[in-house]
VOGU-3710 file (C-alpha; in Angstrom, 3 decimals, decimal comma):
1> xxxxxxxxxx> -0,109/0,086/0,343  1,742/3,444/-1,035  2,256/6,221/1,062  0,613/9,309/0,785  1,876/12,731/0,688  4,048/14,022/3,912  7,391/14,895/4,437  9,872/12,499/3,163  6,878/10,330/1,194  8,784/11,352/-1,833
11> xxxxxxxxxx> 11,686/8,871/-0,989  8,925/6,180/0,175  7,557/6,366/-2,804  10,892/5,516/-4,498  11,396/2,755/-2,211  8,341/1,393/-2,951  8,528/1,611/-6,394  12,019/-0,602/-6,135  9,899/-2,878/-4,373  6,908/-3,341/-6,694
21> xxxxxxxxxx> 10,025/-4,256/-9,305  11,561/-7,147/-6,811  8,334/-8,364/-6,055  7,719/-8,650/-10,292  11,297/-10,805/-9,963  9,410/-12,969/-7,731  6,577/-13,843/-9,860  3,855/-11,648/-8,431  1,404/-8,789/-9,728  1,800/-5,551/-7,790
31> xxxxxxxxxx> -1,520/-3,593/-6,491  -1,210/-0,251/-4,695  -3,454/1,904/-3,364  -2,806/5,219/-1,584  -6,055/5,989/0,470  -7,321/3,438/2,636  -10,651/3,841/0,380  -8,686/1,953/-2,611  -7,285/-0,351/-0,252  -10,725/-1,578/1,251
41> xxxxxxxxxx> -11,440/-1,613/-2,481  -8,851/-3,800/-3,103  -9,633/-5,879/-0,773  -13,490/-6,710/-1,370  -12,745/-7,035/-4,963  -10,070/-9,466/-4,765  -9,797/-12,625/-3,462  -5,984/-13,379/-4,905  -4,148/-11,659/-2,522  -0,986/-13,615/-1,143
51> xxxxxxxxxx> 0,511/-10,771/0,783  -0,238/-7,129/2,219  1,977/-4,360/3,004  0,339/-1,503/4,767  2,245/1,921/5,571  0,884/3,100/9,416  1,497/6,489/8,203  -1,776/6,081/5,159  -3,434/9,027/6,712  -0,534/11,036/7,534
61> xxxxxxxxxx> -0,313/10,675/11,416  2,686/9,228/12,629  1,015/8,633/16,090  -0,373/5,481/16,679  -4,132/5,474/17,440  -5,656/3,597/20,076  -8,045/0,992/20,564  -11,855/1,198/19,358  -12,931/4,751/17,737  -10,600/7,063/15,817
71> xxxxxxxxxx> -9,260/3,976/14,091  -6,691/5,391/11,810  -6,594/4,887/7,776  -4,054/1,826/8,552  -6,225/-0,034/11,064  -9,288/0,215/8,313  -7,065/-1,580/5,899  -5,797/-4,444/9,085  -9,206/-4,618/10,032  -10,365/-5,264/6,191
81> xxxxxxxxxx> -7,542/-7,680/5,586  -8,633/-9,710/8,497  -11,912/-10,167/7,995  -11,164/-11,027/4,594  -8,822/-13,612/4,494  -7,581/-16,180/6,989  -4,082/-15,724/8,212  -2,528/-13,208/5,394  0,720/-12,309/6,210  0,510/-9,020/6,466
91> xxxxxxxxxx> 3,412/-6,544/7,529  3,667/-3,055/8,782  6,101/-0,316/7,362  7,244/1,939/10,278  8,933/4,974/9,821  10,532/5,424/13,146  7,847/5,043/16,060  8,208/2,122/18,686  6,331/-0,918/17,484  5,399/-1,489/21,052
101> xxxxxxxxxx> 2,985/1,480/20,962  0,574/0,032/18,226  -2,628/-1,105/19,721  -2,373/-4,740/21,127  -4,659/-5,861/17,967  -2,163/-4,834/15,509  0,430/-6,465/16,481  -1,414/-9,716/16,450  -2,813/-9,497/13,257  0,601/-8,746/11,325
111> xxxxxxxxxx> 3,511/-10,925/10,605  5,908/-8,617/10,532  7,454/-4,791/10,411  9,438/-3,275/7,773  11,213/-0,485/7,616  11,736/0,478/4,136  14,687/2,898/4,758  16,585/0,138/6,590  16,112/-2,352/4,947  17,459/-3,480/1,295
121> xxxxxxxxxx> 14,572/-3,749/-1,199  15,786/-7,030/-2,471  15,766/-8,466/1,606  12,554/-7,029/2,152  10,714/-8,151/-1,659  12,256/-11,698/-0,945  10,971/-11,532/3,096  7,533/-11,177/1,860  8,039/-12,693/-1,460  8,521/-16,045/0,689
131> xxxxxxxxxx> 5,491/-15,512/2,858  3,282/-15,046/0,217  4,816/-18,171/-1,444  4,054/-19,928/1,718  0,650/-18,861/2,639  -0,701/-19,655/-1,377  0,587/-23,626/-0,168  -0,872/-23,792/3,190  -4,437/-22,150/2,211  -5,424/-25,075/0,265
141> xxxxxxxxxx> -7,149/-27,853/1,663  -5,686/-31,112/1,594  -7,207/-33,073/-1,186  -7,104/-30,639/-3,787  -3,774/-30,133/-2,714  -2,885/-33,844/-3,505  -5,268/-33,791/-6,806  -2,570/-30,486/-7,863  0,448/-32,078/-7,240  -0,616/-35,502/-8,947
151> xxxxxxxxxx> -1,611/-33,455/-12,508  1,479/-31,621/-12,144  3,547/-34,918/-12,397  2,517/-35,721/-15,899  1,828/-39,784/-15,387  0,402/-41,661/-18,121  -2,424/-43,483/-17,585  -2,946/-47,196/-17,847  -5,816/-47,462/-15,523  -9,806/-46,289/-16,071
161> xxxxxxxxxx> -11,627/-44,037/-17,458  -11,036/-44,978/-21,143  -10,488/-41,457/-21,902  -7,295/-42,101/-20,490  -7,120/-37,920/-19,402  -8,473/-36,774/-22,457  -6,401/-38,790/-24,959  -9,249/-40,463/-26,359  -11,629/-37,250/-27,107  -8,711/-35,797/-29,406
171> xxxxxxxxxx> -9,494/-38,805/-31,719  -12,860/-37,747/-33,218  -14,539/-34,747/-34,271  -17,406/-34,411/-31,528  -14,698/-35,906/-28,802  -12,281/-33,222/-30,238  -15,109/-30,420/-29,567  -15,703/-31,997/-25,776  -12,389/-31,738/-25,344  -11,760/-28,134/-26,089
181> xxxxxxxxxx> -14,651/-26,327/-24,604  -14,359/-28,329/-20,599  -10,170/-28,147/-20,933  -7,467/-30,771/-20,672  -7,301/-29,664/-16,764  -10,590/-31,305/-15,838  -10,183/-34,487/-17,846  -6,589/-34,755/-16,353  -7,983/-34,976/-12,606  -10,945/-37,375/-13,737
191> xxxxxxxxxx> -8,937/-40,562/-12,523  -9,544/-44,164/-11,029  -9,761/-45,273/-7,647  -6,364/-47,293/-8,554  -4,179/-43,708/-8,294  -3,596/-45,118/-4,284  -1,847/-41,805/-3,125  -4,940/-39,392/-3,936  -6,563/-41,921/-0,608  -9,739/-43,681/-0,313
201> xxxxxxxxxx> -13,536/-42,614/-0,497  -14,674/-45,923/0,886  -11,606/-46,426/3,313  -11,586/-42,853/4,248  -8,323/-42,759/3,912  -4,851/-40,628/2,417  -5,690/-37,268/1,326  -9,233/-38,003/0,251  -9,389/-38,922/4,525  -7,855/-35,416/5,489
211> xxxxxxxxxx> -10,145/-33,561/3,387  -13,195/-34,824/5,363  -11,719/-35,174/8,626  -10,802/-31,224/7,537  -14,423/-30,425/6,946  -15,554/-32,278/10,101  -13,170/-29,839/11,787  -14,728/-26,793/9,630  -18,080/-28,176/10,109  -17,825/-28,473/13,776
221> xxxxxxxxxx> -18,863/-32,306/13,404  -17,164/-35,580/14,634  -17,207/-37,007/11,316  -18,185/-35,874/8,112  -18,652/-38,385/4,678  -18,204/-37,012/1,367  -21,160/-37,992/-1,251  -20,974/-37,506/-4,700  -24,677/-38,174/-5,038  -26,305/-35,171/-3,609
231> xxxxxxxxxx> -28,398/-34,918/-0,399  -31,225/-37,465/-1,684  -28,739/-40,006/-1,332  -27,169/-38,251/1,756  -30,808/-38,863/3,348  -30,887/-42,284/2,303  -28,016/-43,651/3,840  -28,553/-41,645/7,276  -32,055/-43,693/7,425  -30,534/-46,941/6,176
241> xxxxxxxxxx> -27,350/-46,696/8,865  -29,959/-46,158/11,179  -33,395/-48,118/10,814  -34,562/-51,265/11,014  -37,187/-53,258/9,528  -40,376/-52,728/11,635  -39,264/-49,729/13,596  -41,111/-46,772/14,325  -39,441/-43,408/12,779  -40,603/-40,441/13,304
251> xxxxxxxxxx> -41,424/-38,240/9,767  -41,824/-34,422/9,413  -44,653/-34,499/6,346  -42,401/-31,376/5,010  -39,522/-33,921/3,932  -38,023/-34,353/0,753  -39,362/-37,657/-0,979  -35,408/-39,198/-0,892  -36,675/-39,422/2,856  -39,691/-41,338/2,326
261> xxxxxxxxxx> -37,661/-43,334/-0,531  -35,269/-44,144/2,682  -38,836/-45,530/4,373  -39,696/-47,931/1,956  -36,072/-49,496/1,412  -35,697/-50,298/5,490  -39,258/-50,706/6,110  -39,759/-48,238/8,856  -42,935/-47,733/10,053  -43,729/-44,085/9,676
271> xxxxxxxxxx> -45,447/-41,728/11,786  -46,227/-38,226/10,661  -44,903/-34,850/12,611  -47,229/-32,646/10,959  -46,080/-28,358/10,656  -48,534/-25,446/10,470  -49,432/-23,745/7,416  -49,707/-19,806/6,589  -52,267/-18,007/4,322  -49,886/-17,709/2,155
281> xxxxxxxxxx> -49,664/-21,284/1,359  -46,528/-21,494/3,112  -45,171/-24,622/4,900  -44,532/-23,316/8,522  -42,790/-25,289/11,138  -43,698/-28,751/13,118  -44,889/-26,958/16,252  -42,672/-27,665/19,389  -45,892/-29,222/21,364  -45,550/-32,059/18,122
291> xxxxxxxxxx> -42,129/-32,996/19,624  -42,988/-33,308/23,677  -42,395/-37,187/24,791  -46,595/-37,363/25,923  -47,311/-35,826/22,512  -44,438/-38,927/20,339  -46,352/-41,297/22,861  -49,929/-40,408/21,950  -48,715/-40,858/18,243  -47,792/-44,079/18,610
301> xxxxxxxxxx> -50,064/-45,654/20,351  -52,607/-44,215/17,497  -51,060/-45,653/14,656  -52,361/-48,447/12,988  -48,961/-49,767/12,505  -48,483/-50,652/16,544  -49,313/-54,449/16,134  -45,892/-56,151/15,251  -43,727/-53,124/15,727  -40,568/-52,875/17,356
311> xxxxxxxxxx> -42,019/-51,486/20,820  -39,214/-49,560/21,989  -40,444/-46,161/20,978  -39,150/-44,910/17,545  -35,457/-45,204/16,938  -35,343/-41,950/14,755  -36,302/-38,766/13,824  -35,811/-36,667/11,076  -36,771/-32,504/10,034  -36,224/-30,493/7,410
321> xxxxxxxxxx> -34,069/-27,444/8,435  -34,471/-25,010/6,890  -37,611/-25,531/5,438  -37,484/-24,761/1,385  -39,046/-20,863/2,374  -36,479/-20,425/5,117  -37,896/-21,272/8,479  -35,286/-22,613/10,669  -35,570/-24,211/14,074  -33,667/-23,412/17,132
331> xxxxxxxxxx> -32,049/-26,810/16,799  -31,002/-27,323/20,421  -34,629/-27,044/21,672  -35,438/-29,205/19,081  -33,057/-32,163/19,875  -34,013/-31,298/23,698  -37,156/-32,110/22,690  -37,311/-34,914/21,060  -34,244/-36,378/22,820  -36,456/-37,599/25,318
341> xxxxxxxxxx> -38,038/-40,637/22,773  -36,007/-40,759/19,942  -32,029/-41,446/20,427  -31,059/-40,529/16,536  -32,337/-37,122/15,225  -31,306/-36,681/11,531  -31,477/-32,956/10,330  -32,014/-32,193/6,674  -30,025/-29,140/6,016  -30,052/-29,688/1,642
351> xxxxxxxxxx> -30,412/-25,641/1,734  -28,686/-24,744/5,005  -24,903/-25,949/4,425  -23,596/-22,271/5,556  -25,392/-21,830/8,857  -22,366/-22,734/10,884  -20,696/-19,888/9,733  -22,374/-16,934/10,552  -23,737/-16,205/14,254  -26,611/-14,690/12,848
361> xxxxxxxxxx> -27,692/-18,721/12,990  -26,377/-19,438/16,595  -27,871/-22,404/17,987  -29,779/-22,937/14,941  -28,273/-25,937/13,104  -27,572/-30,054/13,503  -23,726/-29,425/14,611  -24,991/-27,249/17,138  -26,117/-30,125/19,104  -23,150/-31,082/21,633
371> xxxxxxxxxx> -22,862/-31,621/25,457  -22,315/-27,712/26,105  -25,614/-27,104/24,541  -27,833/-30,350/25,041  -28,195/-32,624/28,504  -26,204/-35,579/28,236  -29,426/-37,592/29,835  -31,416/-36,317/26,552  -28,963/-35,363/23,419  -29,716/-37,720/20,451
381> xxxxxxxxxx> -26,825/-38,710/18,236  -27,457/-36,030/15,440  -26,732/-36,510/11,568  -27,039/-33,462/9,439  -27,281/-33,843/5,450  -26,193/-31,000/3,636  -26,581/-30,464/-0,328  -23,039/-28,728/-0,613  -23,387/-27,188/-4,052  -26,910/-25,562/-3,171
391> xxxxxxxxxx> -25,569/-22,930/-1,645  -21,523/-23,559/-0,521  -19,692/-23,250/-4,176  -19,269/-27,030/-4,888  -20,125/-29,050/-8,478  -23,484/-29,654/-8,465  -24,729/-33,313/-7,068  -22,022/-32,825/-4,034  -22,654/-33,450/-0,722  -21,567/-34,220/3,217
401> xxxxxxxxxx> -22,745/-35,973/6,009  -22,203/-34,795/9,271  -22,660/-36,760/12,401  -22,484/-35,482/16,223  -22,633/-38,597/18,209  -24,143/-39,063/21,661  -23,139/-41,597/24,451  -26,477/-42,857/24,583  -26,474/-43,881/20,686  -23,133/-43,721/19,625
411> xxxxxxxxxx> -22,129/-43,660/15,587  -19,458/-46,584/15,353  -17,802/-45,550/11,636  -17,466/-49,033/10,843  -20,675/-50,163/10,891  -21,811/-46,370/9,160  -19,314/-47,309/6,121  -21,182/-50,661/5,491  -23,997/-48,169/4,464  -21,864/-45,762/2,866
421> xxxxxxxxxx> -20,425/-48,270/0,370  -23,848/-49,784/-0,231  -24,880/-46,147/-1,670  -21,660/-44,810/-2,790  -20,129/-45,436/-6,386  -16,890/-47,468/-6,804  -16,026/-44,899/-9,615  -15,852/-41,400/-7,708  -15,168/-38,094/-9,985  -12,014/-36,571/-8,163
431> xxxxxxxxxx> -13,395/-33,056/-9,517  -16,618/-33,270/-6,867  -13,969/-34,748/-4,264  -12,148/-31,307/-4,900  -14,984/-29,150/-5,029  -15,919/-30,745/-1,961  -12,895/-30,191/-0,290  -12,397/-26,856/-1,712  -15,933/-25,761/-0,336  -15,053/-26,448/3,040
441> xxxxxxxxxx> -11,430/-24,626/2,882  -13,440/-21,616/1,617  -15,807/-21,552/4,898  -12,758/-21,671/7,248  -12,203/-19,118/9,479  -12,799/-15,651/8,119  -13,043/-15,751/5,048  -16,267/-17,928/4,815  -17,503/-15,356/7,332  -16,685/-12,561/5,016
451> xxxxxxxxxx> -19,046/-14,516/1,825  -21,788/-14,817/3,822  -22,019/-11,647/5,748  -21,984/-10,678/2,263  -24,725/-12,384/0,816  -26,875/-11,685/4,048  -25,918/-7,949/3,407  -27,037/-7,950/-0,314  -30,623/-9,764/0,494  -31,580/-7,170/3,339
461> xxxxxxxxxx> -30,746/-4,539/0,837  -32,878/-5,520/-1,420  -35,383/-6,475/1,094  -35,799/-2,915/2,297  -35,429/-1,840/-1,573  -38,440/-3,483/-2,596  -40,270/-1,970/0,990  -38,909/1,299/0,046  -40,175/1,776/-3,183  -43,835/0,291/-2,379
471> xxxxxxxxxx> -43,728/3,046/0,322  -42,652/5,566/-2,702  -45,225/4,663/-4,467  -47,972/4,376/-2,218  -46,927/8,646/-0,896  -46,478/9,848/-5,172  -50,703/8,932/-5,300  -49,914/9,535/-8,886  -50,916/5,838/-9,767  -52,382/2,496/-8,799
481> xxxxxxxxxx> -51,056/1,882/-4,914  -49,899/-1,643/-5,303  -46,646/-3,526/-5,376  -45,177/-6,322/-4,502  -43,083/-7,434/-1,336  -41,098/-9,346/0,516  -41,900/-11,761/3,126  -40,586/-10,493/6,657  -41,586/-8,901/10,123  -43,081/-5,330/9,445
491> xxxxxxxxxx> -41,482/-3,770/12,238  -38,071/-4,984/13,826  -36,547/-3,644/17,660  -32,829/-2,998/18,800  -32,812/-4,829/21,600  -30,259/-3,112/23,416  -31,961/0,263/22,643  -35,370/-0,775/22,468  -35,624/1,590/19,830  -38,362/0,297/16,623
501> xxxxxxxxxx> -38,087/0,632/13,082  -39,941/-0,012/10,121  -38,067/-2,818/8,337  -37,400/-0,546/5,456  -35,647/2,141/7,743  -34,543/-0,886/10,144  -29,912/-0,255/10,372  -28,560/-2,385/7,796  -26,024/-3,681/10,640  -29,112/-4,393/12,699
511> xxxxxxxxxx> -30,616/-6,475/10,407  -27,397/-8,375/9,514  -26,286/-9,231/13,062  -29,354/-9,590/15,471  -31,505/-13,100/14,898  -34,381/-11,440/16,832  -34,950/-9,195/14,267  -35,857/-12,501/11,965  -37,924/-14,624/14,826  -41,429/-15,591/13,918
521> xxxxxxxxxx> -42,714/-14,130/17,281  -45,927/-16,304/18,750  -49,216/-14,823/16,961  -47,294/-12,363/14,653  -49,655/-11,113/11,717  -46,589/-11,195/9,271  -46,314/-14,970/9,194  -49,516/-16,213/10,018  -48,333/-19,440/11,608  -49,868/-20,924/15,020
531> xxxxxxxxxx> -48,329/-22,660/18,233  -45,036/-21,300/18,091  -42,781/-20,739/21,556  -40,832/-17,650/21,764  -37,036/-18,055/19,703  -38,305/-21,888/17,925  -38,304/-20,453/14,666  -36,176/-17,839/12,825  -36,822/-16,804/9,032  -33,558/-16,781/7,451
541> xxxxxxxxxx> -32,700/-13,899/5,418  -31,092/-14,885/2,534  -34,058/-16,826/1,575  -36,639/-14,059/-0,054  -40,242/-14,828/-0,573  -41,634/-12,368/-2,613  -45,139/-11,515/-2,585  -47,574/-10,832/-4,565  -51,006/-8,591/-4,241  -54,038/-11,423/-3,479
551> xxxxxxxxxx> -53,833/-12,701/-0,068  -52,061/-11,874/3,162  -50,273/-14,354/5,761  -53,538/-14,724/7,569  -55,482/-15,882/4,919  -57,487/-12,883/3,934  -58,265/-12,083/-0,283  -57,896/-9,254/-1,828  -60,372/-8,049/-4,190  -57,629/-7,567/-6,732
561> xxxxxxxxxx> -54,691/-9,905/-6,956  -51,730/-10,768/-8,883  -50,938/-14,798/-9,057  -47,559/-15,114/-9,038  -47,406/-18,165/-11,435  -47,955/-14,852/-13,943  -45,482/-12,857/-12,823  -42,787/-15,732/-12,537  -43,698/-16,524/-15,966  -42,937/-12,905/-17,029
571> xxxxxxxxxx> -39,602/-12,686/-15,164  -38,764/-16,397/-17,359  -39,530/-14,247/-20,449  -36,936/-11,976/-19,127  -34,737/-14,426/-18,421  -34,893/-13,952/-14,663  -35,335/-17,986/-12,832  -36,709/-17,965/-9,966  -36,491/-21,121/-7,336  -40,100/-21,752/-6,420
581> xxxxxxxxxx> -43,434/-20,246/-7,430  -46,820/-20,603/-5,028  -50,098/-19,265/-5,258  -48,856/-15,600/-4,045  -45,364/-16,290/-3,584  -42,328/-16,842/-5,469  -38,973/-17,869/-3,687  -35,297/-16,085/-5,178  -31,878/-17,314/-2,946  -29,098/-15,155/-2,602
591> xxxxxxxxxx> -26,453/-17,414/-2,652  -22,578/-16,188/-2,294  -22,962/-15,507/-5,990  -25,400/-13,067/-5,274  -24,445/-9,077/-6,654  -25,654/-6,140/-6,639  -26,374/-6,006/-10,229  -28,301/-9,479/-10,402  -30,385/-8,238/-7,777  -30,523/-4,852/-9,423
601> xxxxxxxxxx> -32,074/-6,563/-12,976  -34,674/-8,630/-10,404  -36,183/-5,139/-9,139  -36,302/-3,474/-12,641  -38,531/-6,402/-14,131  -40,614/-6,074/-10,988  -41,327/-2,503/-11,576  -41,438/-3,436/-15,584  -44,281/-5,699/-14,433  -46,085/-3,396/-12,154
611> xxxxxxxxxx> -46,399/-0,615/-15,355  -47,345/-2,856/-17,788  -50,259/-3,842/-15,627  -51,018/-0,349/-14,906  -51,001/0,327/-18,279  -53,291/-2,428/-19,245  -50,858/-3,792/-22,119  -52,005/-6,512/-23,914  -50,968/-10,338/-23,142  -49,206/-10,563/-26,717
621> xxxxxxxxxx> -46,476/-7,523/-25,373  -45,899/-9,638/-22,259  -45,793/-13,056/-22,749  -45,597/-13,686/-26,278  -44,457/-17,295/-25,890  -47,684/-17,890/-24,040  -49,537/-16,696/-26,616  -47,833/-18,806/-29,596  -48,469/-21,733/-27,749  -52,425/-21,223/-26,404
631> xxxxxxxxxx> -53,457/-18,345/-28,817  -57,144/-19,280/-28,662  -57,452/-18,707/-24,804  -54,782/-16,139/-24,601  -54,653/-13,665/-27,523  -57,884/-11,393/-26,438  -56,583/-10,625/-23,248  -54,674/-8,123/-21,349  -52,103/-8,727/-18,571  -54,550/-7,378/-15,668
641> xxxxxxxxxx> -57,615/-9,436/-17,435  -55,499/-12,286/-17,196  -54,701/-11,680/-13,753  -57,948/-10,901/-12,821  -59,405/-14,325/-14,309  -56,466/-16,763/-12,403  -57,145/-14,500/-8,900  -60,767/-14,987/-9,617  -60,471/-18,621/-9,996  -58,162/-18,988/-7,208
651> xxxxxxxxxx> -59,980/-16,930/-4,700  -64,066/-18,743/-5,624  -61,852/-22,096/-5,116  -60,472/-21,252/-1,787  -57,183/-23,141/-2,955  -54,905/-21,768/-0,187  -57,291/-23,065/1,986  -57,645/-26,384/0,722  -54,148/-26,726/0,301  -53,782/-25,939/4,580
661> xxxxxxxxxx> -56,578/-28,489/4,995  -55,009/-31,195/2,848  -51,950/-31,235/4,005  -52,120/-30,694/7,921  -54,922/-33,746/7,912  -52,717/-36,351/6,753  -54,505/-39,226/5,196  -54,733/-42,538/7,702  -52,115/-45,230/5,948  -53,053/-48,914/5,250
671> xxxxxxxxxx> -49,683/-50,093/3,926  -46,339/-49,101/4,946  -44,471/-47,812/2,208  -41,949/-50,807/1,981  -45,582/-53,395/1,587  -47,038/-50,661/-0,616  -43,853/-51,029/-2,903  -44,174/-55,162/-3,093  -47,908/-54,966/-4,800  -46,133/-52,506/-6,628
681> xxxxxxxxxx> -43,308/-54,375/-8,428  -45,572/-57,449/-8,407  -48,470/-56,186/-10,833  -50,648/-54,891/-7,731  -51,600/-51,780/-8,914  -53,296/-50,069/-11,547  -54,339/-46,412/-12,842  -57,326/-45,026/-11,408  -59,243/-41,778/-12,525  -59,051/-38,710/-10,064
691> xxxxxxxxxx> -63,109/-38,559/-10,478  -62,683/-42,164/-9,032  -59,851/-42,120/-6,503  -62,469/-42,195/-3,405  -61,826/-45,043/-0,813  -58,532/-46,347/-2,964  -55,168/-47,104/-1,222  -52,371/-45,301/-3,512  -49,315/-47,545/-4,176  -47,069/-44,034/-6,039
701> xxxxxxxxxx> -45,948/-40,774/-4,058  -48,065/-38,235/-5,008  -46,250/-34,529/-5,060  -47,637/-31,149/-5,583  -45,566/-28,448/-6,707  -45,920/-25,956/-5,293  -45,179/-27,053/-2,269  -43,404/-29,789/-3,329  -43,883/-31,961/-0,465  -46,125/-35,198/-1,069
711> xxxxxxxxxx> -49,846/-35,317/-0,459  -50,610/-39,047/-0,296  -47,776/-41,209/0,428  -47,664/-44,940/-1,264  -50,122/-47,201/1,098  -52,530/-44,441/2,790  -56,168/-44,524/1,634  -57,194/-40,983/-0,754  -60,078/-40,191/1,663  -63,772/-39,209/0,971
721> xxxxxxxxxx> -64,869/-37,753/-2,735  -65,435/-34,765/-0,481  -62,592/-35,027/1,699  -59,792/-32,366/1,948  -57,028/-34,600/-0,063  -59,361/-35,218/-3,066  -61,304/-31,757/-3,269  -57,528/-30,442/-2,757  -56,319/-32,934/-5,895  -59,524/-31,754/-8,043
731> xxxxxxxxxx> -59,121/-27,795/-7,420  -55,236/-28,420/-9,743  -56,861/-30,660/-11,811  -59,618/-27,718/-13,277  -57,242/-25,137/-12,374  -54,604/-26,893/-14,988  -57,744/-26,996/-17,307  -59,174/-23,266/-17,005  -55,350/-21,758/-17,448  -53,097/-24,312/-19,962
741> xxxxxxxxxx> -49,314/-22,994/-19,695  -49,642/-22,334/-15,583  -50,292/-25,713/-14,661  -49,155/-27,617/-11,252  -46,290/-29,890/-11,618  -47,198/-32,987/-9,969  -45,218/-36,108/-9,106  -47,084/-39,293/-9,399  -50,066/-37,966/-11,682  -50,809/-39,068/-15,075
751> xxxxxxxxxx> -52,805/-36,470/-17,107  -54,504/-37,785/-20,276  -55,516/-35,401/-23,274  -58,471/-34,275/-21,711  -56,963/-33,122/-18,762  -57,978/-35,867/-16,038  -55,232/-36,962/-13,266  -54,719/-40,541/-12,987  -52,976/-42,217/-10,346  -51,798/-45,562/-9,318
761> xxxxx> -53,516/-47,462/-6,772  -53,353/-50,672/-5,038  -55,525/-53,505/-6,152  -57,641/-55,821/-3,561  -55,468/-59,023/-2,608
//
C-alpha cells in the first residue's frame, strides 16, 4: 500500500517503486493504493491477494491510534484484511515509531514490520515473497493439494476411465469439441480409484480421508462423509444406517421425497410430524408441542402400524431444517424435546450448509447440538445432511453427511461405512471430491464469515429496496398504489436500545447481526403461523419470498390480485428464473454468488411488470411465448385481465384454504411404504382416474409443486370424495384445465388428453 503525501513521501514512494519491481521478479503482481478507501476496495474485490504491505502512516498521522473509536486509516485496512482473509501475511511499514506503542490487536494480526529506509528492497521483497508463497501453499485444503500435485506429475494413465486423461476425445471430431470445451485439466483429473496416493473414498484414507476430517473440523462435526450423489443419497444413507425393519420412525411431513424412499428401503413404520401452514400456503414449522414426549407416545399409540412393530419407541426422527422457504428451527430446543423419546435425530439441511459460519444462525443448525448445549441424558446423536452445492461453492451433486455422536447411541464409523459403501460409487469423480474439499476450505475461518455476511447483506438490501419502493409508490399517489413485497416482519426492535423501526428504515448492521429481527414471534400477523413459542423458529434472510397482491399471511383475500405464476412467467421471459412459485409468492435465493447488479435486474423487472399491468398492456406484448402456444385461450387478453381471471378462479376455489386442509390433515395409512412397494413391483396396482379415487389406497407418492412435498404417500388412503385430499387434487385438475401453460407440477400423476388426473392405486389382494 503506497504512502501518501507528507515529509519524506517522495523517498518512501521511490522505495515502494523499487519494491514493486522486485516483487515482479518473484512472480507476483503488485496492486497499489494511496488511500484506505482504495485499499479496502481492493480487499473486497480481490480474492487472490497473497500478502499485504500497509503503511502505518497511510493517513499522514504518525501517532498510533488507540483501540476503539477514531481508528487510523491503516487500522481500517488491517481490519478489512483480517475480516476478509484467513492468516494472510500482512506487514506493517513503520518509520521510526516504536512498535510497542501500536494497538495490541495490530501486533496480533500483522506478520512482521518493515523499515523501508533501513533494509534493502531485495531483502524486503524476498521476505514478503517467501511469506506469500507459504501462504498460498498452506491455504489449499488437503485433497485439492494432492490432486494438483498428482496432475502436475504428468504420469501416463494405464487405468480407467478409458479416455486416459482426455486423449481418447482427441481422436474424434465430436470428442475434440468436448475436450476443447471443458479443457485438458478437468479431464486429466478424472481419475480411477487405482491412484493410491490420492486415498480411498470408501476407506476414508489418504488425502480423501484428510479432506473429510478437515471438513469435520470446519463444520464442527465428529465425522464427515463426502457423498457424490447429492443430498438425496445422503438422506437415504442416514436412514438406512439408523433404522431396522419394522422400527417406528418420526417423519416431518415436509421432507424431501428421498426421505420417503428411505422408508421404503428399510421397511420402517412412519409416524408423521405435521407442520403448520399460513395464508400464503407456505409450510411452517412443526409446533414444539408435537415434539414433546407425551405427544410422541400418543402418536405411537394411535398409529395403525402398532401391531408387530418394534415397541421400544421410535429409533429415529427426521426434520427439514431449514424449510424450502427459509424457516429454521432452534435445533438445540428440537434436540432437547425429541431427545426424550428418540436416540437419533436427522436434520435435513440440504439448503442450509452455510449456517455454522455466521452468528445470525447460532443454535439453529445440526452440529450446534452438543454436550455444551443439550444435557447428556436427553441428547440424541445428530446427523446433518447437506447439499453442499446448493448454497456453498461445490459442483452439482456434491454433498456431505455430518455426524455428532451422543453416548446413548453413538455412531460406530465402521458400521456406518457399510451403509456408506452400499450407496456410494466405486467410480468417484475426483473433481467433485476436490470441490467438496475446496467448499470446506472456503468457509474455514474469517473468509467464510465474510462471504456469508455479504450474501446476507445483499439480501437485506434487496428486501429494503422493495419495501421503500412500495412506500414511495403509495406516498406519490399518482398511480395505482399496489406493489410487490418481501416476506419478513413489518417492524424490528433493537434489543439494546428498545427502538422500534419500520423494516425499510432499520439499520443494516442491526438486521444482519441480530437474530431477534428474524424470529417468528408467537401470534404475529406477518408470518401467520400458530402454536409457536418465543425464539423457536427464525426466517433466514437469504431466502427471499416475493409476495404478490391477492392474499396475506392470515389468508385474507383482496379484491385485486396478481397470481405469482403470471409474475414468474414474465420473469422467465426476461431471463430471470426463480427457485419456487406458489399461488401468491415466489422464492429467490441470495447465495454467495449474488451481486448488486443481479438483484438490481430483478427489482427492475418487478417495476416493469407493475407498469405493464397498470397500463393495461396486451398479453401478447408481455408473454409472447404463451400466446404462441395457446392463441385461442389468451390472444385477446390484457395482462390485468389474465390476472383478474386467475385471481378470481383461485379465490372462488379457496385454493390456499384447501391446501392447508390437505397438508395439515394427513390421510390414514393402510400399508407401510415398503409393503406398498412390494405390491407395485409384483403388479398389484392399477391406474385410477381422480374422479374415482375415493376409498382407494394409492401405490405411489403424489407430490404437488408447489409446495413440493407429498400430499399422499404410498399405502395411504385417499379419503372420501368430499375430503380435503381429493378436493384439493380436483381443484388442481380444474385449474390446469382453465389455465393451460400455468399447470402445477404434480409427480405421481398422469394427465390424459382431456386433462384428467390418473393415479396408481393398490388392487385388492
